[in-house]
N, C-alpha and C positions, 0 to 999 in steps of 0.2 A: 503494499500499499505506499502510495505517496504521502510524505508526512504532511497531511492537510492540516492538521492542528497547528503548525508553525505559523499560519497566515494570523491564527487567532491570539498568539501571544502578546501580552501587553507591551507597551513603551518598555525598552530597557531590559527586556528578557532576550538573551542570545539563542540562536537555534542550536549551537553546539558549546560544550565546555571541554576543558582540557584536562582529562582523568590523570595526566601526568605532571599537573601544576605544582604538586608537592609529591615527594617520592614517598612519604609515609605519613602516619597521625603525629609522629614525634615532631615531624616539621611543623605542622599546624600548632601544636601545643606549645613547641618552644617560641614560635613566633607570637602568639597570644600572650604567653607569659610574659615577654618583653614589652609588648605594646601596651598591655593593659594591667601592668604589675599592680598598681594601687587601687585598682578597680575591685568591687566585690565579685566573687566568681560563684560562690554557694552559700545559702542560708537555710539553717535549719535550727528550730527551737531558739530563735533569736541570736544564735551564733553565726556570725559571717566569717568566711575566709576569703582573702584576697588571691588573686591570680599568684602574685609573688609567695603568698604562705603556701598555695596548693603546690607551685613550682618546687619549693623546698621540702613539703612534707612528701610529696610523691617521689621526690629524688632520694629521700632517706629511705623510703619503702623499696624502691628500686634498688638501690645499694644493699640492702639487707639480702634481698632475694638473691643477688648476684652472690653475695658472701656466702650462701649456703651451698653453692655446688649446682644449684639448678642453673641450666643452660639456655641460650636463646632458643625460642622455638617450643620451650616447655610449657605446656598447658597448665593454667592455676585457676582453679574455680573461684567463684564469688557467690555467697548465699546470704544476703541481706536485703531488707527493705531500703527505702531512700533516706539514708543518713549521711553526714559528711564523710564517714569512712568509707563509703562507696567510690567516690571520685578519687579520693586519696590512693586507694588500693588499685583502681582500675588503670590510672595514669601511671601509677608504679609499675605494674605489670607490664603495661606497652612500652615503658621507657627502659625497662629491664630487658626488651626484645623478646618478651614472652607473649603467650596467646591466652586471651581472658576467656573464660567460660562461665558464662552466666546461667545460675541455678534459681530456679524458683524457691524461696525459701519454704513455701508450703508443700514443698515435694514429701512425700512418704519415704521411707527408708529404701524401699524397692526402687522406687523413681531415682532417687539420689543415687544409688548403688549403679544402676544402668548408665546414668550420665557420667559419673566419674570413672567407671570402667571403660565406657565406648570413648571418651575423650582422651584417656590416659593421663588424667589430671595428675600432677606431681605435688600439687598443694592445693590448699583451700583456705579461704578467708570466709569465716561464718559468724553469725551473730548468735550470741550465746544462748538467746531464746530457742534456737532450732539446733543446738549442739545435740541435744538427746537423739534426734534423728541419726546424726552421724554416728554416734555411740553406738547404736544398733548394728552397724555394718563396719566399724572401724577395722575389724580383724579380716574382713573379705576385700577390702581394697588397699592399694600401696599408696599411701600418701607420704612424701618425704616431709612436707611441711604443714602443721594445722595452726592456724592463726585465729584466735577467738577475740572478738570484740564486743563491748556492751553499749545499749543505745547511748549512753551519755559520755562515751569515752572521749570526745574530741569537745566536750563542752568545758568552759572555765571551771575551776574549783571556787566555791563549793558546790555548784551546781550539778556538777558530774557526779559527785559523790551521792548527793541528794537522789538525782534520777536513777542511777544504777542501784541504790538501796531500794527505793520505791518499786522500781521494776521487778526486783528480785523477791522481797519480802512483804510488801504491801499489796502489789496487784499480782504476785505470786505467778509471773509470765515465763519464768525460766525453770521448766522441768528438770530434775535431777539428772546428772549424767556424769560419765568418768571417760576422759580422753586422755590416752598416753601422748607424752611429749608436746602438749599443747602450749602455745605462747600467746600472751596478750598483745593485743594490737599496739598499745601505747609503748610495751617493752620492745616490739619489733621497731618502731620508728626511733627509739633511744638507741638501740643497737646501731641501726642504719646510719645514724648521723656520724657514728665512729667509722663506718667503713667507706672505702672509695668507691665512687659511682663511675662507671666505665660505659658511655654511650655506644650502644651497639650499632653496627652496620646493618640498618633495617632497609630492605628493598620492597619495591611495590608489589612484588609477588608472595612476599612472606606473609603468613597468617596473622591477622590481628584478633580475630574472634572466631570461637566454635559457638556458634549460635543454635541452640536446639529448638526444632519445629515443635508444636504442641503435640505431635503423635496422632492426629486425627486419621491417619491412615496406618494403623500398626504401630510399630515401634518408634519412639521419638528418635529423630536423626539429626546429627550434627551438621549444620551448613556451615561449609567453610568459607569465611569473609576475609578476603584478603586486605593489605593496606590498600591497595589500588582500588577495590570495591568501595572502601568506605570513603577514601578521599574522593573518588568519582561522586558518590552519592552527596558527600557534603558540598563539592563544587555545584552540583545539579541542583541541591535545595538553596543554595546561595544565590545562584542564577535567578531563581524564581521569586525569593524574598528580598533580595538587594533593594529595589526600589522602595520597600517598605521599611527595612531595617536600618537603624543607625548605630553604627559600632560603637561598644562601650556604653550604650544607653538603654538596653532593653532589659525588660524585667518579665521572665517567663515562669509560669506556673508549672511545676513538675510534680504533679499528683499521680501520673502513672508510672508504674514501676521502672527504674533505670535498668533492671535487668532483662526488660522487654524490649526488643529491636526498635519500636516505635519511639519510645522516650529516650532510648540510648542515642539514637540519631537525632531526631526532632529537636529534643530538649539539652542533653548533656554535651555532645558533640558539636552541634550546629551553634549553640551559644557560647560554647568555649570557644569556637573559632570566630565568633563576632563579638567577643568580651561582654557577653550579657550576663546577668545574674540569673542563676537558677534557684527559684523557690522551693525545696524540697518537703514535700509533704509526705510525712512517714506513715500516717494512717487516714487515707481519703476516705475510708468508710464512716469514719466520724464526720458525718456532714456537719453538724454544727461548729464543730472544733475547726473544721476546714473554712467554713464561712468566717470564722474570728481571725484566721491566719490570713485570708484574703484582704481583709479590711486593713491589715498593716502596710500593705504594699501597694504601689502604683503600677499594677499589672498592665503589661502592653501586649503581650503573646499568650494564648491559652490553647495547648493542644490537649486533646481528651477524647473520649470516645462517647458514643451516644447515649449509654447509660450514666455516666459520670455528669453530662450536661443536664440529663433528665433529673437526676438525683438533686444537683444543685438547685435547679429551677423550683423543685418542690421542697425545699430547705428555707424556713422562715429567716428572714435577714439578708438572704442572697440578693434579692431584688432592691433592697436598700443601699447596696455598695456602691461606691463610686467608680463607674466605668469609663470616666472621661480620657483616660490614658489608653485603654484596650483598643489596639489596631485591629487585631486578628483573632479568631479563634479557629483552630485546625482539628478536624474531625477525621478519625481513621480507626484502624482495628476491626470496625463493623460499619455496617450501613448507618448513616446518619438519617433519622426519620424527619420527614417534612414538618410534622407537628413539634418537634423539639427545636429545628433549626429555625421556625418561624417565631417560636415563643423566646429563644435565645435572642434572636434580633429585636423583638419588642421590648425585653428586659433590659438589655445591654447596650443596644443601638449599633453592635458590631456584628458584620456578615459571619456565619459560621461555613468556613470553608472545608468542603470534603475532600479528602484525598485518598490514595489507595496505595498500598504496598504490601510486600511479603517479605518474609525473614530472609528467604533465598535471594532478594534484591536490595538488600543492605540498608533500609527496606522500600525507599520511595520510587514508585514507578510514574504516578501522576497526581494532579492536584487542579483544582479549579483556580483559574486565574484570579490575581488578587483585585482586580477592578470589576469582579461581578458584583452586582448590588443585592441580589436575593439568592434563594435557595434554588439551585438547578435540578437536584435529584440525580446528578452524575457524579462520578469520581474525578472529572475535570479532564484535562488534557495532558498528555505525556510531557514529563520533565525534558529538558534538553538532552541532546544525544541519546535518545531512547527511542527504539522501534517498538511498535506494538500492532499486532493484527490480530483478527478475529476468523477463526476456521471451524469447519463442520469435522464430522466423525473421521473423515478421510484425508484431513489436513489441508484442504482446500479453502482459500479464502471465501467468506460469505458475502453477499451484497449488502450495502449500507443499511442499516436498520434491522438487519437479520440477526438473531442471536447465535453465538458460536463460542467455542472456548477461546479465552484471551491468551495469547503467547507474548513474550516480553524478550527483548534483545538489547544489550547496552553493557556498559563498562561496570554497572552496578551488579550484574547477575554474578553470583557465585561461580567458581570453577567446578563445585561439586558437592555431595555429601560424603562426610568422613568415613573412608573404609566400606563405602557401599556404591562400587561401580555400576551395578545393575539399576539400582534406584536412580543413580545420576543419568545414566543412559537413557532411562524411561522418561526423566523430567526433562533433560537437555538435548535438543536434536539441532545440529547446524548453528548452536549458539543460540537457539531460540529455548525460552524455558516456558514450559506448560504449567499454567497456574492452577489449572482446576476449577476456575471459575468461568461462569457464562455470563456473556456481556454482549453490548450491542454499541455501535457508533453512530453517530449523526454525521450530516455532511460538514459541520464546522470542527469534527475532530474530537467532539466531547465523547466520553465513553460512559456506559452505564452499566453496573453489575447488575444482572438479573438475579443471578445466585449461584451458591456452589453446586457444581456439577451433580456432586452426590447428594445435596439436600432438595434436588428438584423432585416435586412430587407429581406422579401420573394418574391423573383422573380420567378413566374411560379413554385413554389415549391422548389425552390434552395434557400439555406441560403446565403445571402450576408453579410459580415461584414464591418460597416462604417471604422474601422480602417484600413483594407486593401486598400480601395479605397482612403482614405486620405493620405495614405502613399504613393501610386503612384502619384496622383496629386501633394503632396507637392515636389516631387522630381524634378516637372519641373521647370526648371531654372527661368521661369518668373511668379512663384507663390510665393506669401508670405504666406497666409494661406488659409485653407480650411476646410470646414465641409461637411459631406456627410449625408444624410437622406434617408429613404424610402418615396415615395409619392403614394397615391392609384391610380390604373391604371385599366381600366375595363376588360382588357383581361389577363394580367399577374399578377393581384393582387396588386403588388407595383413594380415602378421602382425606380432607382437610381437617385437623384438629388444631385448636389453639389453647395455650395456656395463659391466662390473664391474671395480672395482679391489679386490683381494683384501686382507683383513687377515691371512689365514692362508693360506700358500701350498698347503695340502692341499685346499682346496675344488676340487671338480671340477665339470663342467659338469651331470654327472648328478645329484650331491647338490642342486645348486641348483635343478635343475628339478623335482626329486622334492618339495622344500620348498615350491616355488611352486605344485605340484599339490595340497598339503595346504592351501592358503590361497587359492587363487584358482580360479574356475571355468574349465572346459577352454579356453574361447576366449581366455582372458585370459592364459593360462600362455604365457611366452617359448617362441618355437620356435626362436630364435636366441639364443646366448650368445657373447658376445667379451670374452675378459680383456684389461685394459689396464694398463699401468704408471701412467697418469693420464689424466684427462679434460679436455677444453678448457673452459676457464672464462672469464667476463667478469672485467673489472677488480675487480668486487666480489666474485668467487668463486662466481657463479651458473653451474652447468653449462650449457654450450652444447649443447642438443639441437640446434640449427640445424645447428651445424658437423657434428655426426655425421650428420645426414640429408644434408647435402651430400656427405659421403665416400660415402654409400651410393648415391647417384642416379647 
């Protein structure tokens, strides 16, 4: 396909980027540390660290790792929520020339064991609250370094002691555990300060991250993301946001977990590059506490997922915040629903730009142009230096407006899955990555995800896309959240079932079904409605249709 979307790029957005502008993430970090030395880089629990301090702390961390006998290219796991220790350890690992392996802190012992074994991790930095999970499998995995941190470790004394004691003894958030040869995070920084740091020779093809996919298709796989993949995606994101962003002046809300690829790139790395301040939210599920934290800052950029935006819009006090400095909100990770986007615009006065990405693409593939004034219902247009096409089951491109599978090609696409040549060959052919998402494209080059290939519902031979059903149901004023799936049916093959969390208890099944009949053709109307107190979600807040499907099978 000719890159028709390039004609829609706003002023200042180039058609192509240079993926080799920097040889590695180290170059970008060192440049920012110098250019923005006195600017704040991260804040958490009212403790700010500047770029200069981040430079010093991460160098100490890197020097320690190098002193232990770990080598360039060795994988080191990170298992913690959004705390100041995360960027210190992350940039320390990268600056030692090692590979960061992000781990979801809520993993079970089985999931953690799989990831540590599969990645070949030589060390782990883990929050004490989750050390009991590692305790269960410590003799089944080989780790040379176990570094344990507590929530308050980088806070000033006496606040540090108060927070750590409260977490341990008052809130009882640290289950008992026994790890052999564990080292405390602050102890590591002290030791590192006395060690010599040697800057490694890092080239573009070296791995920066082993980023594990959610495992929706069987076992969780490690996407190998090189420094070139990450640099390219940062250049692509910069190209798109440059007309909006002022270096050294942006304040970004970091509520999504940094161990997830979306926040890792969109928040941590992008705003490190642009000298912005990341406001780290450790527990975004505490919505009232989250709103109080937002009130302390002049937020300019707000990445999030649909459920996060929806939750905030339904939290008392959010609508009263000062949004005068907010330039843009970025929605990703799951479909942004029209009702949420329109409500967001009404409350904050800023447009909610939907984008699209995948772990395997480092992650950004497309985003709505910054100059749109309203919700488009699309994932926007591909970022510079990105090829996208839509194909049928035979790999042939489909006509404009027809649905097919979305394929992506560009410098941000991973070289493959770690140790899985067959899975790699299945996913990437001739440089094209098969996303597994069904999409359409219009004459301007705006792409729209109609659904996951495997989530499609087949009713009497008709394709029904859950996203469309969810969009309609979510627009009902008495609905808070919704998920749609297909369940087996003896005559039609499948029928649509919706799981709904009410905003208003007076909502009945009949009222909801009548509403759907007004907005959907007959075969798309949910035949089954189940009201729930809550819906199962991933760590990022993405609703898990798969879990609901498993319940029904």
